[in-house]
C-alpha positions in Angstrom: 95.4 -59.3 94.2 91.9 -58.4 96.4 92.1 -54.6 95.9 92.7 -55.1 92.1 89.3 -57.1 91.9 87.6 -54.6 94.0 88.9 -51.9 91.5 87.7 -54.0 88.3 84.2 -54.3 90.2 84.0 -50.9 90.9 84.7 -50.1 87.2 82.3 -52.2 85.7 79.5 -50.9 88.2 80.3 -47.8 86.6 80.1 -48.5 83.3 76.9 -50.4 83.9 76.0 -47.1 85.7 76.5 -45.0 82.6 75.0 -47.4 80.6 72.0 -47.0 82.5 71.8 -43.2 82.7 72.2 -43.0 78.5 69.2 -45.6 78.1 67.2 -43.5 81.0 68.1 -39.9 79.2 67.1 -41.4 75.8 63.7 -42.8 77.3 63.6 -39.0 78.9 64.1 -37.5 75.5 61.7 -40.1 73.4 58.8 -39.1 75.9 59.4 -35.8 75.7 59.3 -36.2 71.7 56.1 -38.0 72.4 54.6 -35.2 74.8 55.3 -32.4 72.7 54.0 -34.5 69.1 50.4 -34.9 71.8 50.8 -30.8 72.3 51.2 -30.2 68.6 47.7 -32.4 68.1 45.6 -31.2 70.7 46.7 -27.6 69.4 45.8 -28.3 65.8 42.7 -29.9 67.4 41.8 -27.0 69.0 42.1 -24.5 66.6 40.5 -26.1 63.8 37.7 -26.6 66.9 38.1 -22.6 67.5 37.7 -22.4 63.8 34.3 -23.8 63.4 32.8 -22.5 66.0 33.9 -18.8 64.8 32.4 -19.6 61.7 29.1 -20.9 63.2 28.6 -17.8 65.3 26.1 -15.2 63.0 27.7 -12.6 65.1 30.6 -13.4 62.5 28.7 -13.1 59.9 25.6 -10.5 60.0 23.9 -8.8 57.4 23.2 -5.7 57.3 19.0 -5.3 55.4 18.9 -2.7 52.7 15.9 -1.0 51.3 16.1 0.1 47.5 12.9 2.8 45.7 13.4 5.8 43.5 11.3 8.5 42.3 8.5 8.4 40.2 6.5 9.7 37.7 3.3 8.5 35.7 1.3 10.0 33.2 -2.5 9.0 32.6 -5.7 10.8 30.9 -8.3 12.5 32.4 -11.6 10.5 33.3 -10.2 7.3 34.1 -12.2 4.6 35.2 -12.1 3.8 39.3 -9.5 1.5 39.9 -7.8 1.7 36.8 -4.1 0.9 36.8 -1.5 4.2 37.3 1.6 2.3 37.8 4.1 0.4 39.8 6.7 2.0 42.5 9.7 0.2 42.4 11.1 -1.5 45.5 13.5 -4.2 46.8 15.3 -5.7 49.6 18.8 -7.8 49.8 17.1 -10.0 51.7 13.3 -10.9 52.7 10.4 -8.5 51.0 9.2 -5.0 51.3 6.1 -3.7 51.9 4.3 -0.4 50.4 2.1 2.3 52.7 1.3 5.6 51.6 2.6 8.4 53.3 0.7 11.9 52.0 -1.4 12.7 48.7 -2.3 15.7 47.3 -5.0 15.6 46.7 -6.4 13.2 49.5 -8.1 9.8 48.0 -6.7 10.1 44.7 -4.8 6.6 44.8 -4.8 3.3 46.3 -1.8 1.2 47.0 -1.2 -3.0 46.8 0.7 -3.4 49.6 2.7 -6.1 48.8 3.2 -5.2 44.8 3.7 -1.4 44.7 0.9 -0.9 42.3 -1.0 2.3 42.5 -4.5 2.6 41.6 -7.4 5.5 41.0 -9.4 5.6 43.9 -11.5 9.1 43.4 -11.9 9.3 39.6 -13.5 13.0 40.4 -10.3 14.2 41.2 -8.3 13.2 37.8 -10.1 16.1 35.8 -7.5 18.0 34.0 -9.7 21.4 34.9 -9.4 21.0 38.6 -6.1 18.8 38.4 -3.2 19.3 36.2 -1.5 16.7 38.2 -1.2 15.0 41.9 1.5 14.2 44.0 2.7 12.0 47.1 4.8 9.9 49.0 5.0 6.3 49.5 7.3 4.5 52.3 8.4 1.3 50.7 10.0 -1.0 53.9 11.6 -4.0 55.5 11.1 -4.4 58.8 12.6 -1.1 60.8 14.7 -0.6 57.4 12.6 1.9 55.1 12.9 4.3 52.2 11.0 7.4 50.6 9.5 7.3 46.8 8.2 10.8 45.5 5.1 10.1 43.4 4.3 12.8 40.4 1.0 11.9 38.6 0.3 14.1 35.7 -3.1 14.6 34.0 -3.2 14.4 30.6 -6.4 16.9 28.9 -8.4 14.8 26.4 -10.9 16.3 24.7 -13.8 15.9 26.5 -16.5 15.8 23.5 -15.1 12.2 22.7 -15.7 9.5 24.9 -13.2 6.5 25.3 -14.4 3.2 25.4 -17.9 2.0 25.0 -21.4 2.7 26.4 -24.2 0.7 27.3 -27.8 2.5 28.2 -30.7 0.1 28.9 -33.0 3.2 30.2 -34.4 6.5 29.1 -32.8 8.5 32.0 -29.0 6.8 31.3 -29.9 8.0 27.8 -30.7 11.4 28.8 -27.7 11.5 31.2 -24.9 10.2 28.8 -26.3 13.1 26.5 -25.6 15.9 28.7 -22.0 15.4 27.8 -22.2 16.2 24.1 -20.2 13.9 23.3 -19.0 13.6 19.0 -17.6 10.7 19.0 -17.5 7.6 21.0 -14.6 5.2 20.6 -16.2 2.1 21.1 -19.5 0.7 20.5 -22.8 2.3 21.6 -25.5 -0.3 22.6 -29.1 0.8 23.4 -30.1 -2.2 25.0 -33.5 -2.2 27.0 -33.7 -3.6 30.7 -36.4 -7.0 30.2 -39.7 -5.1 31.8 -38.1 -1.9 32.6 -40.1 1.2 34.2 -38.0 4.1 32.4 -37.9 2.5 28.6 -36.2 4.3 26.2 -38.2 6.3 23.9 -36.3 9.6 22.9 -33.0 9.9 21.3 -32.6 13.3 20.8 -30.3 13.9 23.7 -27.5 12.3 21.3 -28.0 14.4 18.9 -24.4 15.5 18.8 -22.9 11.9 17.8 -21.5 11.9 14.9 -18.3 9.2 14.8 -18.9 5.9 16.7 -15.7 3.6 16.2 -17.2 1.0 17.0 -20.9 -1.0 16.8 -24.0 0.9 16.6 -26.8 -1.9 18.1 -30.2 -0.9 19.0 -31.4 -4.1 21.4 -35.1 -5.1 22.3 -36.3 -1.3 23.2 -40.3 -1.9 23.4 -41.3 1.6 23.3 -39.6 3.4 20.7 -40.4 4.6 17.5 -38.0 6.2 15.7 -34.6 7.0 15.7 -34.3 10.5 15.2 -31.3 11.9 17.3 -28.9 10.1 15.9 -29.2 12.1 12.9 -25.7 13.0 12.8 -24.3 9.6 13.1 -22.0 9.6 9.9 -19.6 6.4 10.4 -20.4 3.0 12.3 -18.1 -0.5 12.4 -21.4 -2.4 12.3 -25.0 -1.7 12.5 -26.9 -3.4 14.6 -31.2 -2.7 15.0 -32.5 -5.9 16.5 -35.9 -6.9 18.0 -37.5 -3.6 18.0 -40.8 -4.4 18.8 -42.4 -0.7 17.8 -39.2 0.9 15.9 -40.6 2.1 12.6 -38.8 5.0 11.0 -35.0 4.8 11.0 -34.6 7.5 9.0 -32.3 9.3 11.4 -29.6 6.8 10.1 -29.8 8.1 6.2 -26.4 8.1 4.8 -25.0 6.5 7.3 -21.6 4.4 6.2 -20.9 1.1 8.0 -17.6 -1.0 7.3 -18.1 -4.2 8.6 -21.6 -6.0 8.3 -25.4 -4.9 8.5 -28.1 -7.0 10.9 -31.8 -5.3 10.8 -33.3 -8.7 12.7 -37.1 -8.9 13.6 -38.6 -5.9 14.2 -42.3 -6.3 12.5 -42.6 -2.6 11.6 -39.9 -1.1 9.9 -41.3 -0.6 6.4 -37.7 0.9 4.4 -33.8 0.4 4.5 -33.2 3.5 2.4 -30.7 4.6 4.9 -28.0 2.1 3.5 -28.1 3.4 -0.1 -24.2 4.6 0.4 -22.9 1.7 1.0 -20.7 0.1 -2.0 -18.8 -3.2 0.5 -19.1 -4.4 3.5 -16.0 -6.5 5.2 -18.5 -9.0 6.7 -22.2 -9.4 5.3 -25.7 -8.6 5.7 -28.7 -9.8 7.4 -32.2 -8.6 6.6 -34.7 -11.4 8.9 -37.9 -11.1 10.2 -38.6 -7.9 9.5 -42.9 -8.4 8.6 -43.7 -4.8 7.5 -40.7 -4.6 4.5 -41.9 -5.1 1.0 -38.4 -4.3 -0.8 -34.7 -4.3 0.2 -34.4 -0.3 -1.4 -31.2 1.0 0.1 -29.1 -1.6 -1.2 -29.4 -0.8 -4.7 -25.5 0.6 -4.9 -24.4 -2.7 -2.8 -21.7 -4.5 -5.0 -19.7 -6.6 -2.6 -19.4 -8.6 0.6 -16.8 -10.5 2.4 -19.1 -13.1 4.4 -22.6 -14.2 3.3 -25.8 -12.8 2.8 -29.2 -13.3 4.3 -33.1 -12.6 3.3 -34.7 -14.7 6.0 -38.0 -14.7 6.8 -39.8 -11.5 6.1 -43.5 -12.5 5.4 -44.2 -9.4 3.1 -41.0 -9.6 1.0 -42.3 -9.8 -2.7 -39.2 -8.6 -4.6 -35.2 -8.9 -4.7 -34.9 -5.6 -7.3 -32.2 -3.6 -5.4 -29.8 -6.3 -5.2 -29.3 -5.2 -8.6 -25.6 -4.6 -8.1 -24.5 -7.1 -6.5 -21.2 -9.1 -8.0 -19.6 -11.0 -5.2 -20.6 -12.7 -1.9 -17.9 -14.0 0.2 -19.9 -17.0 2.0 -23.3 -17.9 1.7 -26.4 -16.9 0.2 -29.6 -17.5 2.3 -33.0 -16.8 0.4 -35.2 -18.2 2.9 -38.5 -18.2 4.0 -40.0 -15.1 2.5 -43.4 -16.6 1.7 -44.3 -13.9 -0.8 -41.2 -13.2 -2.8 -42.1 -14.2 -6.5 -38.7 -14.6 -8.1 -35.0 -13.4 -8.0 -34.4 -10.8 -10.4 -32.4 -8.4 -9.3 -29.6 -10.8 -8.8 -28.7 -10.8 -12.2 -25.2 -9.5 -11.7 -24.1 -12.2 -8.9 -21.1 -13.7 -10.7 -19.5 -15.0 -6.9 -20.6 -17.3 -4.1 -18.0 -18.1 -1.8 -20.1 -21.1 0.3 -23.6 -22.0 -0.4 -26.9 -21.5 -2.4 -29.9 -21.3 0.1 -33.3 -21.1 -1.1 -35.9 -22.8 1.4 -39.8 -21.9 2.2 -40.2 -19.3 -0.7 -43.6 -21.0 -1.3 -44.8 -18.1 -3.8 -40.8 -18.4 -5.4 -42.2 -18.8 -9.4 -38.5 -18.6 -11.0 -34.9 -18.3 -10.0 -33.5 -16.7 -13.5 -31.9 -14.1 -11.5 -29.1 -16.5 -10.8 -28.5 -17.0 -14.3 -24.8 -15.8 -14.4 -23.5 -17.8 -11.4 -20.8 -20.6 -13.1 -19.7 -22.4 -9.8 -19.7 -22.1 -6.0 -17.7 -23.7 -3.6 -20.9 -25.6 -1.6 -24.3 -26.6 -2.4 -26.8 -25.3 -3.6 -30.2 -26.6 -1.9 -34.1 -25.8 -2.9 -36.3 -27.0 -0.6 -40.3 -26.2 -0.2 -40.4 -23.7 -2.8 -43.9 -25.3 -3.4 -44.4 -22.5 -6.7 -41.2 -23.6 -8.2 -41.8 -25.3 -11.5 -38.0 -25.1 -13.3 -34.7 -24.8 -12.3 -33.4 -22.5 -15.3 -32.3 -19.7 -13.3 -28.7 -22.3 -12.7 -28.1 -22.8 -16.4 -24.9 -21.0 -16.1 -23.5 -23.9 -13.3 -21.0 -26.1 -14.3 -19.2 -27.3 -11.0 -21.1 -27.1 -7.7 -20.3 -29.7 -4.5 -24.1 -31.0 -3.9 -26.8 -30.9 -5.6 -30.0 -31.0 -2.9 -33.8 -30.6 -4.6 -36.9 -31.2 -2.0 -40.3 -30.8 -1.8 -40.8 -28.4 -4.7 -44.3 -29.5 -5.5 -44.3 -27.7 -8.7 -41.1 -28.7 -10.1 -41.3 -30.8 -13.2 -37.4 -30.9 -14.9 -34.2 -30.6 -14.6 -33.1 -28.9 -17.9 -32.0 -26.1 -15.5 -28.6 -28.0 -15.1 -27.5 -29.4 -18.1 -24.4 -27.8 -18.4 -23.4 -29.2 -14.7 -20.1 -31.1 -15.5 -18.8 -31.3 -11.7 -21.4 -32.6 -8.6 -19.6 -34.6 -5.5 -23.0 -35.1 -4.3 -26.9 -35.5 -5.6 -29.9 -36.0 -3.8 -33.4 -35.1 -5.7 -36.2 -36.4 -3.0 -39.9 -36.0 -2.4 -40.8 -33.4 -5.6 -44.3 -34.4 -6.4 -44.3 -33.6 -10.4 -40.9 -34.5 -11.3 -40.8 -36.2 -14.2 -37.7 -35.6 -16.1 -34.2 -35.9 -15.4 -32.8 -35.5 -18.4 -31.3 -32.5 -17.3 -28.6 -34.4 -15.4 -27.5 -36.3 -18.1 -24.3 -34.3 -19.2 -23.2 -34.7 -16.0 -23.2 -38.4 -15.9 -21.6 -38.9 -18.9 -18.7 -37.3 -17.4 -17.6 -40.0 -15.3 -20.4 -38.8 -12.3 -18.4 -41.0 -9.7 -20.7 -39.3 -6.4 -23.5 -39.9 -3.9 -26.8 -40.2 -6.1 -30.0 -40.4 -4.2 -33.3 -40.1 -6.1 -36.8 -41.4 -4.4 -40.0 -40.4 -4.1 -40.4 -38.2 -7.3 -43.3 -38.5 -9.8 -39.9 -40.6 -11.9 -37.3 -42.2 -10.1 -34.8 -43.3 -12.3 -31.2 -44.7 -11.5 -27.6 -43.7 -13.4 -27.8 -46.6 -15.7 -31.3 -45.3 -16.6 -29.9 -41.5 -17.6 -27.3 -42.9 -19.3 -29.3 -45.5 -21.5 -31.8 -42.5 -22.4 -34.7 -43.5 -19.7 -34.6 -40.0 -18.1 -38.3 -38.9 -18.4 -41.3 -40.4 -17.6 
């Protein structure tokens, strides 16, 4: 019995040991699996870290710097100006920026370069003479740090007609006039300006060295000379854009310009000794206008007898001895204002009899001996104002009889003016101002205007008689 019990106990112990072994074995397996998972996770983290480190490593993405350029050929006319732009040498890089430098050039000193932009400029202008050099060569380095490329440069020089001066020139002394004249130019593509320096020690006195000039593409301007007396030397000039003769105190004779053709405008101002404008007799039209002012020795407008039209205005002003405008007898159209003012010896406007169109104003002011304005009788309307002011000898305005429509009628300070019969045909005026006319006592010339529903401004006072609109409508228009 005892032996059987011992056997049973032994069997139970064996079963227990087996169970414990299974449990322990299962725990080991679990721990192994956990360890495997931990090891795998650690490997993943390490791999990720390694990959990240690899990306941050500059050696793994090192950029190779490259520079690009190309050979270039440029073309330039001979006789350029100093620092004139020739062209640009190409240069690029894939990282940062490039700089440019000249490696060689033949002849030496022909060009310079902007180190940042690659722009080439003329250096020594004397090199660019076709008769001496037909081309210029060189090499330019384009670099970024230690990396560089070369560009071969060829500059071809064009031969130009050397009796043509390209551009404009201003000559300010006799020395400059003579030096320029040595070139024997036939044409100047721009302006020719003769403008003396103030208080010059070498004033312009002689233009004979310019006698080869025939054409000026821009303006001929003769300004402020102090001793020049004639324009001899300019005899061959045939064409100019504008002719300006301004403030020349001793110029008497401009006949050297006889037959000159002017396309745009003429301005002859403040030349106290000029006596004739006959040089302009071939001109029929002007794109711009005419200004004749301050020429105290001028007695007529001889030279404008063939002028038919202007694109802008006509100004005849402050010419002390001008006594007629007969030579404007061909003028039919003025594209701007007609201003005849400050001519104390002008007697009448005969010569303007063919004038039909004025696009802007008509101003007659400070012509103290102007007796009549009958030369304007063919004007019917214009887009501006009619001003007659300080014309002391004017007794009537009969020359305005053709007018039917203007913007404003203004009559001031005409001491001898007695009636307004000359505006009897006016039917449309925006404003009327008639003031300080000591002898004016007859306003009946305004009756037609007032009867056409006049609604503009009306200023009438300080005349010998000063009727209201109502007075004129009621036939109380004269004293």
